[in-house]
C-alpha positions in Angstrom: 7.6 -1.1 2.6 4.7 -0.4 4.9 1.0 0.3 4.9 -1.3 2.5 6.9 -4.9 3.6 6.7 -3.8 6.9 4.9 -1.0 5.7 2.6 1.9 3.5 2.0 5.7 3.3 1.3 6.6 1.5 -1.9 10.1 0.2 -2.5 10.5 0.5 -6.3 13.2 -0.6 -8.7 13.1 2.6 -10.6 12.2 6.3 -10.0 8.6 7.3 -10.5 7.2 10.7 -11.7 6.9 13.4 -9.0 3.4 14.4 -7.9 1.8 11.7 -10.1 -1.5 9.8 -9.7 -1.6 6.0 -9.9 -4.2 3.2 -9.6 -2.9 0.3 -7.4 -4.2 -3.1 -6.9 -2.9 -5.5 -4.2 -3.9 -8.5 -2.1 -4.3 -8.4 1.7 -3.7 -11.9 3.1 -6.6 -13.5 4.9 -6.7 -14.1 8.7 -7.0 -17.6 10.2 -7.7 -19.4 6.9 -10.0 -16.7 5.5 -9.6 -15.7 1.8 -7.3 -12.9 0.8 -8.9 -9.6 -0.4 -8.0 -7.6 -3.5 -7.9 -3.9 -2.8 -8.0 -1.3 -5.6 -6.9 2.2 -4.6 -6.1 5.5 -6.1 -2.8 7.0 -4.8 -0.9 10.3 -5.1 2.9 10.3 -5.0 4.1 12.6 -2.1 7.8 12.1 -2.0 10.7 9.8 -3.1 14.2 9.1 -1.9 17.0 6.8 -2.9 16.6 3.4 -1.2 19.1 1.6 1.0 20.1 -0.7 -1.9 21.5 0.3 -5.3 18.8 0.9 -7.8 16.0 1.2 -5.2 13.7 4.2 -4.8 11.5 4.6 -1.8 8.2 6.3 -2.7 5.6 7.6 -0.3 2.0 7.6 -1.4 -1.2 9.1 0.0 -4.5 7.3 -0.6 -6.9 9.4 -2.5 -9.6 7.0 -3.7 -10.6 4.0 -1.7 -14.2 2.7 -1.7 -15.8 2.4 1.7 -15.9 -1.4 1.7 -12.2 -1.7 1.0 -11.4 1.0 3.5 -13.2 -1.1 6.2 -11.3 -4.2 5.1 -8.0 -2.3 5.2 -8.8 -0.8 8.6 -9.7 -4.3 10.0 -6.6 -5.8 8.4 -4.3 -3.1 10.0 -5.9 -3.7 13.4 -5.0 -7.4 13.2 -2.0 -7.4 10.9 0.2 -9.2 13.5 -2.2 -12.1 13.6 -2.2 -12.7 9.8 -0.5 -15.6 8.3 2.1 -14.5 5.7 
């Protein structure tokens, strides 16, 4: 759904437990031919709501555990996200 320095919106195909903790891993695409970067992050479910399509659930997560190197990469990626090749 979306991504910020503090959290993310996940569009899920099922409901998730309320107030749960998860460990996520995802790739941030590289910029101008640079390699993508795998980010591993601990998240805390904050809220959920029915999605706009049948069977979808929108889930808001707050980041709770992100190592400083990955946080720097995420911050840089967010600053230049419009420039990244998808």
